[in-house]
KEGU-171185 format. One record per residue (C-alpha): residue number from 1; residue in three letters; x, y, z. Coordinates in Angstrom, 2 decimals, decimal comma. Example, Ala and Ser with C-alpha at 12.3 -4.5 7.8 and 13.67 -1.06 7.14 Angstrom:
2
   n res       x       y       z
   1 ALA   12,30   -4,50    7,80
   2 SER   13,67   -1,06    7,14
// end
This chain:
265
   n res       x       y       z
   1 ILE  -20,41    7,63    2,84
   2 GLU  -19,84   10,62    4,61
   3 ALA  -16,01   11,16    3,93
   4 ILE  -13,32    8,85    2,85
   5 ARG   -9,88    9,16    4,47
   6 ARG   -6,76    6,81    5,45
   7 ARG   -5,11    5,83    8,50
   8 GLY   -2,13    3,90    7,80
   9 LYS   -2,41    1,20    5,28
  10 TYR   -6,09    1,36    5,95
  11 LEU   -8,64    2,89    3,91
  12 VAL  -11,43    4,23    6,39
  13 LEU  -15,21    5,24    5,31
  14 ASP  -17,03    7,12    7,57
  15 LEU  -20,92    6,44    7,32
  16 GLU  -23,65    7,69    8,67
  17 GLY  -24,78    6,58   12,07
  18 ASP  -21,75    6,99   13,95
  19 LEU  -19,80    3,81   12,12
  20 PHE  -16,74    3,38    9,71
  21 LEU  -15,37    0,83    7,48
  22 SER  -11,75   -0,02    7,45
  23 ILE  -10,30   -1,85    4,63
  24 HIS   -6,90   -3,44    4,53
  25 ARG   -5,99   -4,99    1,01
  26 ARG   -3,06   -6,57    2,32
  27 MET   -1,27   -8,88   -0,78
  28 THR   -3,67   -9,18   -3,47
  29 GLY   -6,54   -6,68   -2,51
  30 ASN   -8,01   -4,13   -5,03
  31 LEU  -10,72   -1,47   -5,00
  32 PHE  -12,75   -1,11   -8,36
  33 LEU  -15,53    1,48   -9,04
  34 LEU  -18,05    0,35  -11,60
  35 PRO  -19,96    2,86  -13,45
  36 ALA  -24,04    2,46  -13,27
  37 GLY  -25,55    0,07  -15,97
  38 TRP  -23,03   -2,58  -15,48
  39 GLU  -24,37   -5,93  -13,79
  40 ILE  -23,34   -8,87  -12,25
  41 ASP  -22,65  -11,71  -14,85
  42 THR  -23,26  -15,22  -13,44
  43 SER  -22,84  -17,70  -16,36
  44 LEU  -19,75  -19,11  -14,99
  45 ARG  -21,70  -20,75  -12,15
  46 GLU  -23,30  -22,89  -14,82
  47 THR  -20,35  -23,53  -17,42
  48 ASP  -17,57  -23,88  -15,15
  49 PRO  -18,72  -24,29  -11,43
  50 VAL  -15,20  -25,18  -10,20
  51 ALA  -13,90  -21,56  -11,53
  52 TRP  -17,07  -20,18  -10,06
  53 SER  -16,00  -21,35   -6,99
  54 THR  -12,74  -19,77   -6,78
  55 ARG  -13,42  -16,79   -9,04
  56 GLY  -16,98  -15,64   -8,04
  57 PRO  -18,76  -13,20  -10,72
  58 SER  -18,03  -11,09  -13,12
  59 PHE  -19,25   -7,56  -13,87
  60 LEU  -20,72   -6,43  -17,64
  61 ALA  -21,70   -3,51  -19,20
  62 THR  -25,45   -4,43  -20,14
  63 SER  -25,38   -2,24  -23,43
  64 ALA  -23,37   -0,47  -26,24
  65 VAL  -24,25    2,87  -24,21
  66 ASP  -22,91    1,61  -20,97
  67 LEU  -19,74    0,70  -22,49
  68 VAL  -19,35    4,32  -24,09
  69 GLU  -20,28    5,78  -20,76
  70 GLY  -17,59    3,69  -19,12
  71 SER  -14,89    4,27  -21,33
  72 SER  -12,96    6,47  -19,06
  73 TYR  -12,87    2,72  -16,73
  74 SER  -10,01    0,77  -17,70
  75 VAL  -11,75   -2,76  -15,70
  76 ASP  -12,20   -5,38  -17,89
  77 LEU  -13,42   -9,08  -17,22
  78 ALA  -10,28  -10,33  -15,61
  79 LYS   -9,68   -7,20  -13,23
  80 THR  -13,41   -8,15  -11,50
  81 TRP  -12,55  -11,94  -10,84
  82 TYR  -12,47  -12,77   -7,09
  83 CYS  -14,75  -10,31   -5,96
  84 ARG  -15,36  -10,73   -2,47
  85 VAL  -17,70   -7,84   -1,36
  86 CYS  -20,04   -5,70   -3,69
  87 PHE  -20,88   -1,94   -2,34
  88 ASN  -24,02   -0,99   -4,33
  89 LEU  -24,09    2,91   -4,29
  90 ALA  -27,19    5,17   -4,27
  91 ASP  -26,48    6,49   -7,83
  92 GLY  -26,60    3,14   -9,43
  93 ARG  -22,49    2,17   -9,39
  94 ARG  -20,99   -0,38   -7,33
  95 LEU  -17,75   -0,06   -5,36
  96 LEU  -15,85   -3,57   -5,90
  97 TYR  -13,54   -5,19   -3,10
  98 THR  -11,69   -8,20   -5,11
  99 ASP   -8,64  -10,23   -3,57
 100 PRO   -7,83  -13,68   -5,08
 101 ARG   -6,16  -14,91   -1,76
 102 LYS   -8,40  -13,18    0,47
 103 PHE   -5,72  -11,82    2,74
 104 GLY   -7,68   -8,31    3,27
 105 ARG  -10,04   -7,52    5,81
 106 ILE  -12,63   -5,01    5,69
 107 GLU  -14,72   -4,04    9,28
 108 LEU  -17,64   -2,22   10,31
 109 TRP  -16,46   -0,43   13,70
 110 PRO  -18,40    2,27   15,25
 111 ARG  -16,98    5,54   15,22
 112 ASP  -15,83    5,78   19,00
 113 CYS  -13,83    2,78   18,91
 114 GLU  -11,40    4,07   16,12
 115 ALA   -8,82    3,74   18,95
 116 VAL   -9,21    0,19   19,13
 117 ALA   -9,32   -0,32   15,40
 118 PHE   -5,55    1,19   14,80
 119 LYS   -4,46    0,26   18,21
 120 GLY   -0,42    0,42   17,71
 121 LEU   -0,48    2,62   14,87
 122 GLY    2,25    5,63   15,30
 123 PRO    1,74    8,75   13,55
 124 GLU    0,88    9,70    9,91
 125 PRO    4,18   10,19    7,83
 126 LEU    2,48   13,42    5,83
 127 SER    0,95   14,91    8,72
 128 THR    2,51   17,50   11,02
 129 ALA    2,43   14,67   13,91
 130 PHE    5,26   13,06   11,98
 131 ASN    8,80   14,89   12,46
 132 ALA   12,33   14,23   13,25
 133 LYS   11,85   14,60   17,08
 134 GLN    9,33   12,22   17,14
 135 LEU   10,99    9,91   15,15
 136 ALA   13,82   10,12   17,26
 137 GLN   11,75    9,51   20,35
 138 ALA   10,44    6,38   18,79
 139 LEU   13,68    4,63   17,72
 140 ALA   15,26    5,37   21,05
 141 GLY   16,24    2,21   22,80
 142 ARG   15,16   -0,19   19,69
 143 LYS   17,99   -2,50   19,79
 144 SER   16,30   -4,25   16,61
 145 ALA   17,45   -3,64   12,45
 146 ILE   16,22    0,00   11,36
 147 LYS   14,09   -1,61    8,88
 148 GLN   12,20   -4,14   11,33
 149 VAL   11,47   -0,90   13,31
 150 LEU    9,72    1,13   10,22
 151 LEU    7,94   -2,11    9,38
 152 ALA    6,75   -2,40   12,58
 153 GLN    3,93    0,30   12,16
 154 GLU    4,84    1,85   15,90
 155 ALA    7,54    4,46   14,97
 156 VAL    5,37    5,82   11,72
 157 ALA    2,41    4,13   10,26
 158 GLY    1,84    3,01    6,72
 159 LEU    5,46    2,21    5,53
 160 GLY    5,60   -0,72    3,67
 161 ASN    8,45   -2,85    2,33
 162 ILE    9,18   -1,21   -0,53
 163 TYR    9,22    2,51    0,61
 164 ALA   11,34    1,73    3,94
 165 ASP   14,03    0,42    1,11
 166 GLU   13,84    3,47   -0,62
 167 ALA   13,75    5,86    2,38
 168 LEU   16,75    3,95    4,01
 169 TYR   18,47    4,53    0,74
 170 LEU   17,96    8,26    0,30
 171 ALA   18,99    8,79    4,04
 172 SER   22,46    6,39    3,26
 173 ILE   21,22    4,09    6,01
 174 HIS   22,21    0,15    5,86
 175 PRO   18,80   -1,54    6,81
 176 LEU   20,52   -3,82    9,03
 177 ARG   21,94   -0,87   11,58
 178 ARG   20,22   -0,93   15,13
 179 ALA   17,66    1,45   15,27
 180 ASP   19,17    2,82   18,37
 181 SER   22,57    3,46   16,55
 182 LEU   21,44    6,19   14,44
 183 SER   23,07    9,70   14,85
 184 PRO   20,34   13,16   15,15
 185 THR   21,83   13,97   11,50
 186 GLU   20,91   10,24   10,32
 187 ILE   17,44   10,65   11,93
 188 GLU   16,70   13,67   10,18
 189 LEU   17,57   12,56    6,68
 190 LEU   15,50    9,14    7,62
 191 TYR   12,36   11,45    7,93
 192 GLN   12,87   13,53    5,01
 193 GLY   13,88   10,19    2,94
 194 ILE   10,49    8,97    4,41
 195 VAL    8,39   12,02    3,31
 196 SER    9,98   12,28    0,02
 197 VAL    9,66    8,06   -1,46
 198 LEU    5,68    8,70    0,25
 199 THR    5,24   11,83   -1,85
 200 LEU    6,88   10,38   -4,68
 201 GLY    4,66    7,10   -4,82
 202 ILE    1,71    9,24   -4,11
 203 GLU    2,60   11,51   -7,24
 204 HIS    3,31    8,67   -9,58
 205 GLY   -0,10    6,54   -8,76
 206 GLY    1,54    3,98   -6,48
 207 THR    3,68    1,21   -7,20
 208 SER    2,43   -1,46   -9,53
 209 PHE    4,33   -4,77  -10,08
 210 SER    2,00   -7,27   -9,75
 211 GLY   -1,91   -6,83   -9,30
 212 TYR   -2,12   -3,54   -7,86
 213 ARG   -4,74   -1,09   -9,54
 214 ASP   -6,07    1,84   -8,48
 215 LEU  -10,24    3,01   -8,26
 216 TRP  -10,29    3,22  -12,06
 217 GLY   -7,98   -0,06  -12,86
 218 GLU   -5,12    1,98  -13,94
 219 ALA   -1,48    1,05  -12,81
 220 GLY    0,55    3,02  -11,33
 221 ASP    4,32    4,03  -12,39
 222 ASN    6,13    4,45   -9,07
 223 TYR    8,16    1,27  -10,16
 224 ASN   10,00    3,25  -12,80
 225 HIS   11,10    5,51  -10,01
 226 MET   12,28    3,22   -7,61
 227 LYS   16,50    3,65   -6,92
 228 VAL   17,24    0,12   -4,99
 229 TYR   13,51   -1,95   -4,51
 230 GLN   14,07   -4,88   -7,00
 231 GLN   17,41   -3,07   -8,41
 232 ASP   19,52   -5,66   -7,30
 233 GLY   22,68   -6,50   -9,67
 234 LYS   22,20   -3,10  -11,00
 235 ARG   24,54   -0,27  -10,89
 236 CYS   23,52    2,22   -7,77
 237 LEU   22,88    5,90   -9,12
 238 ARG   24,87    7,47   -6,73
 239 CYS   27,97    5,81   -6,53
 240 GLY   27,75    3,00   -8,98
 241 ALA   28,32   -0,15   -6,63
 242 LEU   26,10   -3,22   -7,46
 243 ILE   22,88   -3,14   -5,41
 244 GLU   22,16   -5,89   -3,78
 245 ARG   19,70   -8,25   -2,02
 246 ILE   19,09   -9,75    1,51
 247 VAL   16,26  -11,61    3,20
 248 LEU   15,63   -9,75    6,37
 249 ALA   12,83  -10,86    8,90
 250 GLN   11,37  -12,79    5,65
 251 ARG   11,23   -9,72    3,71
 252 GLY   13,07   -8,65    0,37
 253 THR   15,46   -5,89    1,20
 254 HIS   17,63   -3,96   -1,29
 255 PHE   20,80   -1,62   -0,67
 256 CYS   23,67   -0,10   -2,06
 257 PRO   26,72   -1,57   -0,19
 258 GLY   28,84    1,52   -1,22
 259 CYS   25,95    4,45    0,05
 260 GLN   24,54    2,38    3,03
 261 LYS   27,31    1,07    5,16
 262 LEU   26,54   -1,34    7,78
 263 THR   29,63   -0,13   10,52
 264 VAL   29,75    3,94   10,90
 265 GLU   33,47    4,95   10,64
// end
């Protein structure tokens, strides 16, 4: 492994030999880094073949010393279930990819095929390539709801359901507004909102409300900083109106009807 980077929602591992791995976790995928000395536990294969067929192996520390050395790791047996891929690293550690629902994808690509691997992805939201002017150009002529356009990944890469809701709230833009109806001022506010919510999410270790964990098995606490996402029925922190939830393109969508008006006056 020569370098680790990100492209949109993909984790990218640059490898020797002009190759790279792209990893998309999707709904339930997780990556865990295990200390050296942890071994595969295959006992479930004999004691419960049905569970083995779905969960796969677990990983155990092989001695008390290994447990002490790995004390900074929060990975327990349950978190290593559903291991689909195990990478053995040169220093003895293991990188596990677990995924109960098997929606995620891991693909090996030649380095010169990166444009094909990430075709259709817009600019990185925290890069200099993304700005209000670029966002305005991406939204021009788009008659779909602004949230749908944001989730499509073409205007900006990596923005998911949670952060789209939060960014639109910060910009006071209703998620059902036509993308091409936004004013230059609103586009500037939306650009700032996207950068703000993603930066906050990184600072707080991600948004963990189900199975998401970081490389060391720790949950992020960004959920505690949500303004509208899954806050339906609660009071808006800005205007006091009740946060509402609708379904847009089969995605739960949260907004404040007081701050985020559908009709622009």
